[in-house]
C-alpha positions as CSV (number, residue, x, y, z in Angstrom):
1,M,6.4,16.9,8.0
2,S,7.1,12.9,9.3
3,I,3.8,11.8,11.5
4,S,3.0,8.4,12.5
5,L,-0.4,6.6,13.0
6,G,-0.8,3.9,15.1
7,F,-3.1,1.3,14.4
8,C,-4.6,-1.6,17.0
9,E,-5.1,-4.6,14.8
10,P,-7.6,-7.1,16.7
11,K,-6.8,-9.8,19.3
12,K,-6.3,-13.1,17.8
13,D,-5.4,-15.2,20.1
14,T,-6.2,-13.2,23.9
15,S,-4.7,-16.8,26.1
16,H,-0.7,-15.5,25.7
17,K,-0.9,-13.0,23.3
18,K,-1.4,-9.4,24.4
19,N,-2.7,-6.7,22.0
20,T,-0.4,-5.8,19.2
21,A,-0.4,-1.9,17.5
22,S,1.5,-1.7,13.8
23,T,2.4,1.7,12.9
24,I,2.1,3.3,9.7
25,E,4.7,6.4,9.5
26,I,3.5,9.3,6.5
27,T,6.5,12.0,5.5
28,S,5.7,15.1,3.1
29,D,6.7,18.2,2.7
30,R,2.5,19.5,3.3
31,M,-0.3,18.2,5.7
32,R,-3.7,19.5,6.1
33,S,-6.8,18.5,8.1
34,E,-10.3,17.9,6.5
35,N,-13.8,17.3,8.1
36,G,-12.5,17.3,11.8
37,G,-9.9,15.1,11.4
38,Q,-11.6,12.5,9.4
39,K,-9.3,13.1,6.3
40,I,-6.4,14.0,6.2
41,I,-4.6,14.9,3.3
42,F,0.0,14.8,2.6
43,S,1.2,16.0,-0.3
44,G,4.8,16.9,-1.8
45,N,7.0,14.2,-2.1
46,V,4.8,11.5,0.6
47,S,6.4,8.1,1.9
48,V,3.8,5.9,3.9
49,T,5.9,2.8,5.5
50,S,4.4,-0.1,7.2
51,D,6.1,-2.5,7.9
52,I,7.8,-3.9,5.1
53,T,5.3,-1.9,2.6
54,V,6.9,1.4,1.5
55,I,4.8,3.8,-0.5
56,T,6.0,6.9,-2.2
57,S,3.1,9.4,-4.4
58,D,2.7,13.0,-5.1
59,I,-0.4,12.9,-3.1
60,V,-1.7,10.8,-0.2
61,E,-5.7,11.1,1.3
62,V,-6.1,9.1,5.0
63,Y,-9.6,9.0,5.3
64,N,-10.3,8.0,9.7
65,N,-13.3,5.9,10.6
66,S,-15.8,8.3,12.6
67,D,-14.2,8.6,16.5
68,K,-10.8,9.0,14.6
69,K,-8.7,6.4,15.4
70,E,-8.3,4.1,13.1
71,A,-7.5,5.1,9.7
72,E,-10.0,3.0,7.6
73,E,-8.6,3.7,4.0
74,I,-5.4,5.3,2.7
75,V,-5.5,6.8,-1.1
76,A,-2.7,7.0,-2.9
77,I,-2.6,9.5,-6.0
78,G,0.2,10.4,-8.8
79,N,3.7,8.9,-9.4
80,V,2.4,6.0,-6.4
81,K,5.7,3.0,-6.2
82,I,5.3,0.8,-4.0
83,T,7.6,-1.2,-2.6
84,R,7.3,-4.7,-0.4
85,G,10.4,-6.6,0.3
86,N,11.9,-8.0,-3.3
87,K,8.5,-7.0,-4.8
88,K,7.8,-2.9,-6.7
89,A,4.8,-2.2,-8.5
90,R,4.7,1.6,-10.3
91,G,0.8,2.9,-11.4
92,D,-1.2,6.1,-11.1
93,R,-3.4,5.8,-8.3
94,A,-3.4,2.7,-4.8
95,V,-6.3,2.5,-2.7
96,Y,-5.3,0.4,0.8
97,L,-8.3,-0.8,2.3
98,K,-7.1,-2.0,6.1
99,T,-10.3,-4.3,6.9
100,L,-9.7,-6.0,3.8
101,Q,-6.1,-6.2,3.8
102,K,-5.3,-5.3,0.3
103,I,-4.3,-2.2,-2.4
104,I,-6.3,-2.0,-5.4
105,L,-3.4,-0.2,-7.7
106,T,-4.8,1.8,-11.2
107,G,-2.7,2.9,-14.3
108,N,-3.8,4.9,-17.1
109,P,-2.4,3.3,-19.7
110,K,-1.0,0.4,-17.6
111,A,0.0,-0.1,-13.7
112,V,3.3,-2.3,-13.6
113,A,4.6,-4.9,-11.1
114,W,7.8,-6.6,-11.0
115,E,10.0,-9.2,-8.9
116,G,13.7,-9.8,-10.3
117,D,12.7,-10.2,-13.7
118,D,9.8,-10.6,-13.9
119,I,7.1,-8.0,-14.9
120,I,3.5,-8.0,-14.7
121,E,0.8,-5.5,-16.4
122,G,-2.6,-5.0,-16.3
123,R,-4.6,-1.7,-15.6
124,E,-5.7,-3.1,-12.2
125,M,-4.0,-5.0,-9.2
126,I,-5.1,-6.1,-6.6
127,F,-2.5,-6.9,-3.9
128,L,-3.5,-8.8,-1.2
129,M,-1.5,-7.9,1.6
130,N,-2.2,-11.0,4.1
131,K,-2.4,-13.9,1.6
132,D,1.4,-12.2,-0.3
133,R,-0.4,-12.8,-3.3
134,F,-2.5,-10.4,-6.4
135,V,-4.9,-10.7,-8.9
136,V,-4.6,-8.4,-11.7
137,N,-7.1,-7.5,-14.6
138,E,-7.8,-5.6,-17.5
139,R,-5.9,-6.6,-20.6
140,V,-3.5,-8.5,-18.6
141,R,0.3,-9.1,-19.8
142,A,3.2,-11.1,-18.4
143,K,6.8,-11.0,-19.0
144,L,8.4,-14.2,-17.1
145,F,11.7,-15.8,-16.8
146,Q,13.0,-19.1,-16.6
147,K,14.7,-19.4,-13.2
148,K,18.3,-20.2,-13.5
149,T,18.8,-23.9,-11.8
150,Q,22.6,-25.0,-10.5
151,P,24.4,-27.1,-11.1
152,Q,24.6,-30.5,-9.0
């Protein structure tokens, strides 16, 4: 099953730009709707794609606002993997908060993120999507490799 959810972003400058919509595509084996469409549950081989970010997991729950026109929160549960360009992360649970443009990834015993050979571990990782940075909390461990320089 595949479903695309379109979201309208607020206008930043209305004088010369049109309001553009970003699309989130969710693919899964099964889907069910609860609470009149305010909660949609996807299960089995779930993949969520938006822009350059891909999230895969066992289950994804989408929580829509009261008029069901926009997702406020997306929760991925079980075997969560996040890929954004060449950056990757994995954990047990991820919560995407649309209005704050952040993903909170947690894991037990740890969540792991890596880029190339560099690895960072912690119980909680907060990815700030619009700033392209993240914060790691609760028993952080980082393994960073010096970048090789090209001879001149």
